[in-house]
N, C-alpha and C positions, 0 to 999 in steps of 0.2 A: 624823937626818934626820926631818923630823916628816912623818907619813904624812897628816895632815890638811892639810898647807900646800897651798894653792890656786896653780897656775900661774897667772903672768901672759904671755895672748897677746897677740901685735901683730900689727895687720893694717895693711895701706896701701892705701889709695884707688887702685883702676886706674884712670887717668884714658881708657884704650881701652875700656872698659867703662862709662863712668858720663857724666852729663849735669847740668849744671846750668842750669835755667832760671829766668825771671821772667818775669813779666805784669802789664801795666798797662793800664788804660783810654786811647785816644785818643779826645779830644773826646766823651767819655763815651758813645759810640755803638759803637766797635770796642775789638778788644783789641791791642796789639803784643807781642809774643812775643821777648825777647832769648836769649841764652846768653852764660856763658862758657867759652872754649874751653880756658884754661889756667888748673890747678886743681891742688891739690895737697890730701892730707887723712889722716890716721891715726886709729888707735884701739887703745885696750889696752882688756881685759877678763880677769876671771877664768875661766879657762879657755876654756870658748866661751858662758858666759851672757852675752847681750846686755845686759841689766840691767844688768849693772855697768860698762857701758861707758863709756872715758873718750877723749871724740869733741874732734878737731881740723880745723881746714878751714881754706884761703884760698882767695881767686881773686885771678888779675891782673886789675885793672881794663881794663889795655890789649888784655885780649882778649876786652873786650864785641865782642857780635855782636848787630844786628838785622835783618840782612839788609839794611843802607841805609847805606851809609859815610859820607852826611854826618850822618845822626842818630846814629850810633857816633862820629863825630868831638865832636858834641856834647854827647854823652854823657860823654866823656872831659876834656871842656874843664873848667873852673872852675865854670860855669853847675852843672853836676851833681859829678861824681863829684872833678874835679880830680886825674886820674889821675898828673900829674907830680908836686904834693905827697904826692898819699895814694893810689900804687900797688894795694895790697893791700886787701880785703876778708877780715875774718877771724871765725873763731866759733870759742870754746871751751864745751866741755858743760860745765854743772852737776850733771845728772843725767840718766838714760835710766830710767823707769820702765816697766813693763811694764803693760797695760792688759786684755791678754788675751793668746793664744795666742801670736799673733803681731802684735799692735800696740804701741807704746810712744809715749810723750812723750818727746820729749829739748829740756830745757830747756839754755838756756845763754847766752852773750854775745855779741851781734855788733858787731865794730867796722866804722862804713862813714865814711868821708872823716874820719875821730879820733874819731867821735863813738859810744859805746858803749853799747850800750842790751839787756835779756833780751829773748830770743825763744824761743818754743815752736812746735817742730815735730812734728807726727803723722805717726809713723813707720810703716809698714807693711813687716813684716818678709818676705822674698819663698824664705826659706830659704838652703841650702846645698847645694854640689857639688862634685865635684871635677874638674877641666878634662882635659883631653888628658895633660898634665905631670905629674897628680900633686899638684897645689897646690887646695887648700881656699878656694871662695870662697863669699862671704855676698852677699846681696843685699838694698837697703831700698828704697822709694820713700817722700821725705821731703815734708812738705807745709807753709807755713806763709803768713803776711800780716804785712806790716810796714808801718808808716805811711811815708812817704820822706822827708816833712818832718823826723819827730821824728829823723832821721839828717843832716841839713843837708843835704838836698836841695831847697831850696827854690824851684827855679825853676819861675816861673809864666807863663802864658801865654794870654791870653782872646781869641777872636775878637772879629770886630766886630758878630756877633749876641749875645756873650754865653758863648761854651761854654765851658768850661774844656780846654784843649791836654792837660794831662797829669792823671794822677788821683792822688790820694795813696796809695792803698791799691795796694801791689804784693804779687802773690801769686808763692810762693816754690817751686820743684817741683825736687826732686833726685832721681834715679834714679842709686844707687851698686851701684856693688862692689868691696866690700874683698876682698883676699887672705890669707890665714894668711901671716904672717912664719916661716920656717925658723927 
């Protein structure tokens, strides 16, 4: 047995202690916040070194929630996400680079509505702790931005006064907790 061999650690996203949100401008004057209620993810690391992490994530488009049923139905329709044809958005990391003790840059490929583009997330490591059941958990906050139009989400509306209904820039926010698998 090689004493210098590094053990691979598998981590599962804990959906009970995680949330995935997005924010987009409406009429350029206010922000609409939405979330995905059903999602899944995992990570593998060398030991507990998060700078070696390989991360995968998916969210069910049908679980989109902006706290308004009519808007949610429009977002699931062909005008936007086309949930029937493209039921999931997915992310596959290509690298996770340590910037400082508790910050990282997570790079990877995001696929939305059949379009794959590179994206970078700023990641803040919240630390790790052991829960009441002896499970090791690690927490992170991720933030990123994307152009919705680059992912084929091109629906546009303009009011009679000329105001754009939905902004192009979408802010992504994830507060996630991973559980080390035994």
